[in-house]
Steps between C-alpha positions, in 0.01 A plus 500: 500500500461256786826461689395259773409136453159377620649310795719780633396710800488875448433669832265797527788727601676409172210605276601866509809397304289406198404742226142582405354241260766247593361153576577321825423146617499409869310338784295691755246457777158648424432729795181644357269429207207717391277474194410843361344647187644752255294801388380285209388227745780262407619294799860518619692379804679733740768302682750570774797267459766464765816330615728553798638825356170680447189512286398623156169581335406290198213497250354224285327677213432215256280195566481606862222263606674202346830591667335577833327164518838327529628662822396685814654734754773327707594277204852484357511586130747520214451822308616627162435873479597827337641786705265800500498832684165644604514848657873451555445174689630171364246227440490174307276442200450126521518298179493156657440374853511141625425365847780309671475234768658581840761228442616674182629809681709587805263680744797684651525705178155644562478552877587858600803510726427711811732799522464515876545229759147386578595341831675819612187699411282252688717533810476878470121478476489284813730752665247777438225270631694448824526875558120520542435534874120477485443130577172489310645645180810284535282192539306600187824532303623165627174337390592597144874463482527182710239337277718282273254494211455877504875562545584285196254692285616836634870430440442404136234754405545802275387840626333598172419371155726748320545841670753415771664200670330280241706187560509212748614637835391850406226515764746417778751756371234774470351424844839522672578826321169652614566381856842669491344824383224511761744406779723790394201731497420397858852600605444846348137544614466347849127578513438213256364172636801283410343164586191570292701642208754216485216248518323681217819504292552126542137417419404768247548273196417155642210483253755472220554132581142445380475775240794387285569154365832352599793461259515388220165675445506877480138598531214555743305218658124501451440634853785746454343646189151509652594634845854639501771462763368774731164331556662157514754628751239658727306173496814300588594736782140515624481122527813488718403808701199301619745270682659798679225684693769649724586741219169681553242622251645848445857381449379228265306763305809725474706210367235419239497867405874484429447211258191651336658844450861411409451580131397851594206583276202319342648538150801303619294225660436613858132520600587785739797737529736493799338675796759439773865599542599137462285468187680790334841356583416150373352637177805716432747221588319249278483749212865600537634146484271399212571813296877487548505138385294594191736789425811285538355228276428757233842667527666160467361484145705800386746367243874527567679658792460865403221723638173472315121477509301185557211392276172672592359352822123471460416467869732778612402705192849625416841421363766458771856631479795292609804698602854372451525377860470135605153349508440226753341179377122563480444170680721585792859409402788743472637652182312280253282666237303196390126573460 
């Protein structure tokens, strides 16, 4: 039985309160739209629908091409759908979907609310920049972060499509966290080149501003899909390094190596593995922050307040166990278990 009228707003976070096979009607923003084929070659649509409280997977099984012709990613839609659970994860089986005009909805209902103060994070990033004593590297950093166009993109970019920090402002949050980690490592291991490592931390993901489309899209750009953020980032840094010959060829090469190797291994996207002390530290710091965010997001999906296991995490290849202790908000707040 359908309990909500077609004009009411059911937020994503409220969907877990519905029973399987119950029908829900609500408005959403289409974050992602993909046309796929079943094993019998019948087309269907795989959608990611979102609002300010989160996102939910949805499928259009019937008359998919006809339905898909009426809307695109980044459109607002009104959806009537049945609650399904696939491998323990809630998703919507869409029965009807209609495109809405921007004036028919309140955009504030669909824009993710940052859990951390973006301006405070930006000031912290600039604080790390100002600790760099090497004038060449500092000048390189300023060429990025004093560029108003680049800064606007960087502040609003996500750090990933889905694995971690996958929301506007996520790239800034992740970058500051990695800078904190490498700065702490330099306090413990004084043999590290702090200027080079902090510079690498602040620039390691600059390619994300080109790799990922900006909100409300949640997908890769064409150049992002074809090249990836590591190659894009090395190109961006290389272009600006040409304006700073005082950095020197070897130091410029070591900085590029940090960006190229920060994913650790070829199977994770790095053309070469880390081959310097600073490369190892940046790779481990980047991986630690990304993995902990992914773990916290998954643990936030455990129902109720009691200890329990999360749904199976495909990328981490395991279930995750949440203890009875408090879990910080996976997007950076305190004491809030929202996914």
